[in-house]
N, C-alpha and C positions, 0 to 999 in steps of 0.2 A: 457225653458231648457237652462242650462248654456253652454257656449262655451268651448270646449276643446282646450285651447291654447297650450297645450303640443305638439300637432301635427304640429304647425306652428312656434315653437320656437327653437332656437339653444340650445339644451339640452347638458349639460356636458356629454362627452363620445360619443356623436353621431358622425358618419362619416360626415365630412363637407369638403368644399374646403379650401385650404390654404388661399384664399382670404377672406373667412368668418372669419377665425381665425385672420388674420391680421386686418380686419376691427374692430373686437371686441377689440383688443389691442389698436388700434389707437384712438377709441372714448373714451376709459377710460383714456388713457394718456392725451388726450385733456382735459377731465373734471378735471383731477387731479390738473391742474394749478389753477382752480377756488375753489378747495375744501380744500386747505391747511389751517389748523387751523380754519375751519368753521364748523357750524352745518349743516349737509347735510342729505337729504332724497333722496333715489332713489325709484321711483315708477315704477311699472311694471318691477320689477327686474329680473323676470324669475328665472332660477336656480342659478343665482348670480355669474357669472364668474368674475365680477369686484368688488364685495363687499369687499373682503379683501384688495385689492389695495387702494380703496377709503377710507375705514375705517382707514387704517394706516396713511393717510394724514390728515383726518378730526379731528376736535375737538370732535364732536359726530357724530354718523352715525346711520340711521334707514333705513331698506330696507323693501319694501312692494310689494306685488303682489296680484291680485284678485284671483289667482288660488291656492287653498290649496295644490295640488300636487307639484306645483312649489316650494312653500315655504318649504314643507316637504323635497324636494330634496336638497334645499339650506341648510337647517338646518342639513341634513345628512352629509354635507361636513364641514360646519363651526361650528356647535354646538353652544356653548354659546359665540363664538367670535363675532358674529354679532347679533344685535337686528333685527330679521326678523319677519314680521307680515303679516297676511292676511289683505289686505288693498285695497280699491277702490281708484284709482287715481282721481276720480271725487268727492270723499267724504272721506277724509283721517281721519277725527276725530282728527287731530292734533290741538294743540292750535294756536290761532292767533299769527302771527309774531313770530313763534317759530324756524325758520330756515333761513339760509343764502343762501343755494343752494338747488334747486329741480332739479332732473335729470329724464328724460324720454327718453329712447333710443329704437328706432325701435318699437314703440308701439302707437304713436299718431293716426295712421290710424285704430287702433282697438277700439278707444274710441267712444261710442255711442253719446256723447255730449261733444264736445271739448270746447264749450263756458263755460260749467259748470266746466270743468277741468281748463281752464285758470283763471276763477274766484277763484277757490279753491287754485290755486298756488299763486295768488296775496294775498289771505287771510293769508296763512301760512308763506309767505316770509316777511322778514323785509325790510324796505326801503333800496334800493340799492342792494337787493339780486338778485340772478340770477336763471333763469329757463333755463336749458340746454337741448336742443333737438337734437337728431340725427335721421335722417329718410332717407329711400330709396328715391332716386330722381325720382319723377313721371314724370318729364319733358323730360326724355330720350325717344327716339322714339321707343325703343324696351322694354320699361318698362312692367313688368308683375305684376298684382295684386296678393297679398297674399290672400289665403282663409280666410274668416271671417273678412276681412278688411271692413271698413265703408267708409271713405273718406281719400284720400291722400292729403298732403299739400306740395307745393313747396315753393320756396323763397317768391314769391309774396303773396301767401295765408297765410303763417305763419306770415309775416310782418303785414298784415291787421288784422289777428286774434288777435295777441298780442297787437297791437296798441290800439285796442278797449278796452283792459283791463289795459291800463296804463303801458305798457312795451316799452322800446326802444330796438330794435333788431340789432345785428350784425350777418352777415351770412358768412359761410365758406364752401368750397367744399372739400370733401375728396375722395380718390380713383379715380383719373382722368381716364377717359375713355382711354386716350392715353397710360396709363401705362399697359393696358391689353396686353396679349400675342397676337401675330399675329393670332393664331388660333381663339381666342375669338373674335377679331375684325372682322375676315372674316365671323364668324358665326352670327354676330349681325343681318344682314338682314334675316337670316333663323329664328332666334328667334322672330324677329318682325312679320314675316309671321305667325309663330305658335301662337303668342299671339293674333294677329288679328282674326284668325279663330278658336280660342279656342282649340288649339291642344296641349297645355302644359298639361302634366299628372297631376292628382290630388293626386295620392297615393304617399307616401313617398318612397316606393321601386322604383317606376318608376322614380321619380324625382332624386333619388340617381344615377340611371343608366345614366340619362341625364347629371347630373353634371360630372360624370366620363368621358363621351364622350366629353364634352366641356372643362372641367378644368383639366382632367387627374386624377392622384392619389388623393384620399381623405385622410384626416387625422382626428384624434379624436379632438373634441372640448374640450379644457382644462376645468377642474372644477374651476380653479382659475387663474386669470391673475397675472403674476409676473412682478415686476419692472425690467427693463433692458432686457426683453426677446427679444424685437425687437427695432430697432431704431425708435424713434418717428419722424414722418413726419408731420410737422405742416400743417393743411389744408389751402388752399388758400382763401384769402379774396374775397368775392363776393359782387356785387352791389345789394342792397336791392330793392325790387319792380320789379325785372326782373327775368324771368325764366332762370335757368341755364341748359345747355345741354351738359356740358363737364365733369361732375363729377357724380359718382354713389351714393355718400352720401352727404346729406345736413346737415350742423351743424348750429344751431341757438343758440346764447347766448342772451337771452331776459332779460334785466335788469329792475327791478321794479323802476319806477320813484318815 
């Protein structure tokens, strides 16, 4: 039975926290610097908030997701502007050495076989090409697993994974824990307790109520990210091979040797 990733994905139009919106903008602004005038592929693109932004920068752009409903929703917004396809990140069927940049945001933990994914990325990337990863930081003490996730990867694990497949990695941290509101920081021990004893609700309705309690007013997730919507805050450089405990998001720029 196929997994319904719609229920764990930030869908355009859904009520989300302002932090979720900001994180979405920041990761695409970060990726944009690598994509200018390049042949780019975004895998596990979801409903495609960043597709228009990246396509405007890239020489060519392809978006893929394993979920047909996700691609259908993305096409409903972009139409023929974006080449959007149902595509497995572990087996893209793209030609060898056909792209300069591969992007996978907030999805590596859903992949059943990350070794196969890394091998596939190496196959379709040209020499010197980049694989860009953004992922929730599993090394925070109050980290909560997403439903349907398989394995999470932090700085140390990502470095080891991609080194095995001939990549050199640079790491960055986004959304510093210290930037959270006082209310959020005070509630971190409560969240950690709830995670430890499996008290985090599973239903989206209950999760939305919890988000309102912790983060306050919710806002709609935009269908498309726009240039200049928010100030870009460059992520901080991190030391490879060492778990980071000070940022909510880990960025990895893995360059094919």
